[in-house]
C-alpha positions as YAML, in Angstrom:
chain: A
units: angstrom
residues:
- id: 1
  name: MET
  ca: [132.18, 121.46, 128.73]
- id: 2
  name: GLN
  ca: [128.01, 120.80, 128.31]
- id: 3
  name: LEU
  ca: [128.47, 121.31, 124.69]
- id: 4
  name: THR
  ca: [130.87, 118.61, 124.27]
- id: 5
  name: SER
  ca: [128.66, 116.11, 126.06]
- id: 6
  name: LEU
  ca: [125.88, 116.98, 123.74]
- id: 7
  name: PHE
  ca: [127.69, 116.06, 120.82]
- id: 8
  name: THR
  ca: [129.15, 112.91, 122.08]
- id: 9
  name: LEU
  ca: [125.51, 111.68, 123.19]
- id: 10
  name: LEU
  ca: [124.34, 112.84, 119.83]
- id: 11
  name: GLY
  ca: [127.37, 110.66, 118.23]
- id: 12
  name: ALA
  ca: [126.53, 107.56, 120.60]
- id: 13
  name: ALA
  ca: [122.63, 107.64, 119.87]
- id: 14
  name: THR
  ca: [123.30, 108.16, 115.93]
- id: 15
  name: LEU
  ca: [125.97, 105.38, 115.95]
- id: 16
  name: ALA
  ca: [123.83, 103.00, 118.36]
- id: 17
  name: ALA
  ca: [120.89, 103.69, 115.48]
- id: 18
  name: SER
  ca: [122.64, 102.87, 112.88]
- id: 19
  name: GLN
  ca: [123.97, 99.55, 114.04]
- id: 20
  name: SER
  ca: [120.48, 98.56, 115.31]
- id: 21
  name: SER
  ca: [119.17, 99.09, 111.69]
- id: 22
  name: ASN
  ca: [118.87, 95.82, 109.51]
- id: 23
  name: VAL
  ca: [117.62, 98.22, 106.36]
- id: 24
  name: THR
  ca: [119.37, 97.94, 103.15]
- id: 25
  name: THR
  ca: [118.98, 101.36, 101.15]
- id: 26
  name: GLY
  ca: [119.64, 101.10, 97.60]
- id: 27
  name: ALA
  ca: [122.80, 102.55, 95.93]
- id: 28
  name: LEU
  ca: [121.65, 105.89, 94.76]
- id: 29
  name: GLY
  ca: [119.84, 105.87, 98.47]
- id: 30
  name: ASP
  ca: [116.31, 105.73, 99.12]
- id: 31
  name: ALA
  ca: [113.24, 106.33, 97.06]
- id: 32
  name: ARG
  ca: [111.71, 109.10, 97.30]
- id: 33
  name: PRO
  ca: [108.31, 110.39, 96.80]
- id: 34
  name: VAL
  ca: [106.92, 111.37, 93.09]
- id: 35
  name: ARG
  ca: [104.81, 114.79, 93.49]
- id: 36
  name: ASN
  ca: [104.70, 115.79, 89.82]
- id: 37
  name: ASN
  ca: [102.53, 113.34, 88.24]
- id: 38
  name: PRO
  ca: [101.27, 114.99, 84.73]
- id: 39
  name: VAL
  ca: [97.84, 114.43, 85.06]
- id: 40
  name: ILE
  ca: [96.47, 113.42, 88.10]
- id: 41
  name: GLY
  ca: [93.67, 110.80, 87.87]
- id: 42
  name: GLU
  ca: [95.41, 109.31, 84.65]
- id: 43
  name: THR
  ca: [94.93, 105.33, 84.92]
- id: 44
  name: TRP
  ca: [96.23, 102.47, 83.75]
- id: 45
  name: VAL
  ca: [95.27, 98.93, 84.08]
- id: 46
  name: ALA
  ca: [97.14, 95.83, 83.94]
- id: 47
  name: THR
  ca: [94.37, 93.23, 82.84]
- id: 48
  name: PHE
  ca: [94.79, 89.26, 83.81]
- id: 49
  name: ASP
  ca: [93.38, 86.80, 81.50]
- id: 50
  name: SER
  ca: [94.99, 83.53, 82.07]
- id: 51
  name: SER
  ca: [92.74, 80.35, 82.40]
- id: 52
  name: ALA
  ca: [93.38, 80.37, 86.06]
- id: 53
  name: VAL
  ca: [93.78, 84.41, 87.16]
- id: 54
  name: LYS
  ca: [91.43, 86.96, 85.99]
- id: 55
  name: GLY
  ca: [90.84, 90.30, 87.01]
- id: 56
  name: THR
  ca: [92.74, 93.97, 87.17]
- id: 57
  name: VAL
  ca: [95.66, 95.71, 88.84]
- id: 58
  name: LYS
  ca: [94.70, 99.43, 88.59]
- id: 59
  name: ALA
  ca: [97.43, 102.30, 88.53]
- id: 60
  name: VAL
  ca: [95.89, 105.67, 89.07]
- id: 61
  name: ALA
  ca: [97.94, 109.17, 89.39]
- id: 62
  name: HIS
  ca: [97.83, 110.80, 92.38]
- id: 63
  name: THR
  ca: [98.95, 113.99, 93.96]
- id: 64
  name: VAL
  ca: [101.68, 111.88, 95.68]
- id: 65
  name: GLY
  ca: [102.78, 108.50, 94.03]
- id: 66
  name: ILE
  ca: [100.39, 106.06, 92.51]
- id: 67
  name: ASN
  ca: [96.76, 104.85, 94.00]
- id: 68
  name: TYR
  ca: [96.57, 100.97, 93.25]
- id: 69
  name: THR
  ca: [93.56, 98.91, 92.96]
- id: 70
  name: ILE
  ca: [94.12, 95.46, 93.04]
- id: 71
  name: ASP
  ca: [90.66, 92.99, 91.95]
- id: 72
  name: VAL
  ca: [91.85, 89.57, 90.66]
- id: 73
  name: THR
  ca: [90.60, 86.11, 91.35]
- id: 74
  name: GLY
  ca: [92.04, 82.58, 90.83]
- id: 75
  name: LEU
  ca: [95.25, 82.64, 92.74]
- id: 76
  name: ALA
  ca: [95.17, 79.00, 94.11]
- id: 77
  name: ALA
  ca: [94.69, 79.20, 97.91]
- id: 78
  name: ASP
  ca: [96.84, 76.23, 98.68]
- id: 79
  name: LYS
  ca: [99.95, 78.14, 96.80]
- id: 80
  name: GLY
  ca: [100.06, 81.48, 98.62]
- id: 81
  name: PRO
  ca: [100.92, 83.95, 100.16]
- id: 82
  name: TYR
  ca: [101.53, 85.60, 97.13]
- id: 83
  name: LYS
  ca: [103.77, 88.58, 96.11]
- id: 84
  name: TYR
  ca: [103.38, 90.90, 93.52]
- id: 85
  name: HIS
  ca: [106.06, 93.30, 91.64]
- id: 86
  name: VAL
  ca: [106.35, 95.74, 89.24]
- id: 87
  name: HIS
  ca: [108.99, 93.86, 86.48]
- id: 88
  name: LEU
  ca: [110.95, 95.77, 83.38]
- id: 89
  name: ARG
  ca: [110.60, 93.73, 80.61]
- id: 90
  name: ALA
  ca: [107.61, 92.87, 78.39]
- id: 91
  name: VAL
  ca: [105.15, 89.54, 78.70]
- id: 92
  name: PRO
  ca: [106.10, 87.60, 75.30]
- id: 93
  name: GLU
  ca: [102.92, 86.61, 73.12]
- id: 94
  name: SER
  ca: [103.67, 83.14, 74.64]
- id: 95
  name: GLY
  ca: [102.53, 84.51, 77.66]
- id: 96
  name: ASN
  ca: [105.34, 82.84, 79.81]
- id: 97
  name: CYS
  ca: [106.17, 85.10, 82.76]
- id: 98
  name: THR
  ca: [109.40, 84.43, 83.51]
- id: 99
  name: GLU
  ca: [110.92, 86.42, 80.53]
- id: 100
  name: THR
  ca: [109.51, 89.50, 81.91]
- id: 101
  name: GLY
  ca: [113.08, 90.43, 83.68]
- id: 102
  name: GLY
  ca: [113.68, 92.00, 87.10]
- id: 103
  name: HIS
  ca: [111.75, 94.06, 89.26]
- id: 104
  name: LEU
  ca: [111.69, 97.90, 88.76]
- id: 105
  name: ASP
  ca: [114.62, 98.54, 91.18]
- id: 106
  name: SER
  ca: [115.03, 102.43, 90.42]
- id: 107
  name: TYR
  ca: [117.54, 102.87, 93.23]
- id: 108
  name: VAL
  ca: [119.47, 99.85, 92.70]
- id: 109
  name: ARG
  ca: [118.91, 98.10, 95.88]
- id: 110
  name: GLY
  ca: [118.23, 94.46, 94.95]
- id: 111
  name: ASP
  ca: [115.95, 92.18, 96.79]
- id: 112
  name: SER
  ca: [118.01, 90.62, 99.57]
- id: 113
  name: PRO
  ca: [117.52, 90.98, 102.37]
- id: 114
  name: PRO
  ca: [113.86, 91.35, 102.08]
- id: 115
  name: CYS
  ca: [112.22, 94.32, 101.70]
- id: 116
  name: VAL
  ca: [111.35, 96.03, 105.71]
- id: 117
  name: SER
  ca: [107.33, 96.90, 104.80]
- id: 118
  name: ALA
  ca: [107.84, 99.50, 108.15]
- id: 119
  name: GLN
  ca: [110.67, 102.06, 105.46]
- id: 120
  name: PRO
  ca: [108.95, 101.26, 102.26]
- id: 121
  name: GLN
  ca: [111.24, 103.86, 100.97]
- id: 122
  name: THR
  ca: [114.22, 101.25, 101.08]
- id: 123
  name: CYS
  ca: [112.59, 98.77, 99.06]
- id: 124
  name: GLU
  ca: [112.81, 98.12, 95.34]
- id: 125
  name: VAL
  ca: [110.51, 100.58, 93.93]
- id: 126
  name: GLY
  ca: [108.94, 98.02, 92.04]
- id: 127
  name: ASP
  ca: [108.69, 95.49, 95.13]
- id: 128
  name: LEU
  ca: [104.73, 96.20, 96.42]
- id: 129
  name: SER
  ca: [104.00, 93.42, 98.11]
- id: 130
  name: GLY
  ca: [107.18, 93.84, 100.27]
- id: 131
  name: LYS
  ca: [105.96, 97.19, 101.10]
- id: 132
  name: TYR
  ca: [102.46, 96.65, 100.89]
- id: 133
  name: GLY
  ca: [101.69, 92.96, 102.16]
- id: 134
  name: THR
  ca: [101.36, 89.67, 100.56]
- id: 135
  name: VAL
  ca: [97.79, 88.31, 99.26]
- id: 136
  name: ALA
  ca: [95.85, 84.94, 99.74]
- id: 137
  name: GLY
  ca: [94.08, 83.33, 97.26]
- id: 138
  name: PRO
  ca: [91.59, 82.53, 95.67]
- id: 139
  name: ASP
  ca: [89.96, 86.52, 95.43]
- id: 140
  name: VAL
  ca: [91.77, 89.49, 96.28]
- id: 141
  name: LYS
  ca: [90.76, 92.90, 96.53]
- id: 142
  name: LYS
  ca: [93.38, 95.35, 98.23]
- id: 143
  name: GLU
  ca: [93.78, 99.25, 97.54]
- id: 144
  name: PHE
  ca: [97.01, 101.14, 99.02]
- id: 145
  name: ASN
  ca: [98.85, 104.47, 97.72]
- id: 146
  name: ASP
  ca: [102.58, 103.84, 96.80]
- id: 147
  name: PRO
  ca: [104.81, 107.02, 97.10]
- id: 148
  name: TYR
  ca: [107.64, 106.08, 95.58]
- id: 149
  name: THR
  ca: [106.12, 104.65, 92.21]
- id: 150
  name: ALA
  ca: [105.17, 107.29, 89.13]
- id: 151
  name: LEU
  ca: [103.34, 108.19, 85.82]
- id: 152
  name: ASN
  ca: [105.54, 110.85, 84.86]
- id: 153
  name: ILE
  ca: [108.26, 109.02, 82.17]
- id: 154
  name: ILE
  ca: [111.06, 111.05, 83.84]
- id: 155
  name: GLN
  ca: [110.75, 109.51, 87.28]
- id: 156
  name: LEU
  ca: [112.79, 106.46, 88.66]
- id: 157
  name: GLY
  ca: [109.52, 104.87, 89.88]
- id: 158
  name: TYR
  ca: [107.94, 105.31, 86.35]
- id: 159
  name: ILE
  ca: [105.53, 102.15, 85.72]
- id: 160
  name: GLY
  ca: [103.30, 103.21, 82.65]
- id: 161
  name: THR
  ca: [103.93, 100.00, 79.88]
- id: 162
  name: ARG
  ca: [105.69, 97.68, 82.66]
- id: 163
  name: ARG
  ca: [104.15, 94.57, 84.12]
- id: 164
  name: ILE
  ca: [102.52, 93.41, 87.08]
- id: 165
  name: VAL
  ca: [103.87, 89.46, 88.08]
- id: 166
  name: PHE
  ca: [102.17, 87.70, 90.74]
- id: 167
  name: HIS
  ca: [104.37, 85.27, 92.38]
- id: 168
  name: ASP
  ca: [103.42, 82.22, 94.65]
- id: 169
  name: ALA
  ca: [105.06, 81.16, 97.79]
- id: 170
  name: SER
  ca: [107.49, 79.26, 95.92]
- id: 171
  name: SER
  ca: [108.70, 82.49, 94.02]
- id: 172
  name: ALA
  ca: [107.24, 81.12, 90.69]
- id: 173
  name: ARG
  ca: [105.62, 83.37, 88.36]
- id: 174
  name: ILE
  ca: [101.98, 82.53, 87.85]
- id: 175
  name: ALA
  ca: [100.48, 85.51, 86.48]
- id: 176
  name: CYS
  ca: [101.74, 88.90, 84.79]
- id: 177
  name: ALA
  ca: [100.08, 91.66, 82.54]
- id: 178
  name: THR
  ca: [101.44, 94.67, 80.70]
- id: 179
  name: LEU
  ca: [99.96, 98.13, 82.17]
- id: 180
  name: LYS
  ca: [98.37, 99.75, 79.40]
- id: 181
  name: LYS
  ca: [96.86, 103.50, 79.89]
- id: 182
  name: VAL
  ca: [92.84, 103.89, 79.70]
- id: 183
  name: GLU
  ca: [92.29, 106.57, 77.23]
- id: 184
  name: ALA
  ca: [89.63, 108.81, 78.87]
- id: 185
  name: VAL
  ca: [86.37, 109.02, 77.22]
- id: 186
  name: ALA
  ca: [85.00, 112.02, 75.86]
- id: 187
  name: SER
  ca: [81.51, 113.47, 77.62]
- id: 188
  name: GLN
  ca: [78.82, 113.50, 74.72]
- id: 189
  name: GLY
  ca: [76.82, 116.71, 75.49]
...
């Protein structure tokens, strides 16, 4: 009798939890933390050098995921808050950020409904601002670790040679740059 009551209680709790959640998971499930970056400390940098936005977004391979450092200037204070994402396609020679394609969405989640930052594993992999907060202009300095992006090419969250794009409050793409690997400087001795 007690075992039946326990199963009934557990079933009711599971149903209630699933009904109260407004979290959307991708078609391939939740993102999984990346623990196999090939070279810890490997660094990739997206360099912004437009007439308005200047600076960098640095991505450094960590034991779990990627450590990001955003250091940009020139984001108009009256056009924010700004979202920032990892996008799929190359920045064309024209610099037109609208041609960088969609967000890195390895688990096929989509961007609607919006990401719930309290459960970043359920967000699009490339929705960095959805997971770690938007930024305001004109100057931004921000650091965070994202366990779901990778510098291991076999991982679903691979970001090497992808683009970082900033969107203003209207969702317009106002700045974009390609992540490029920083080659290690040989020590002289």
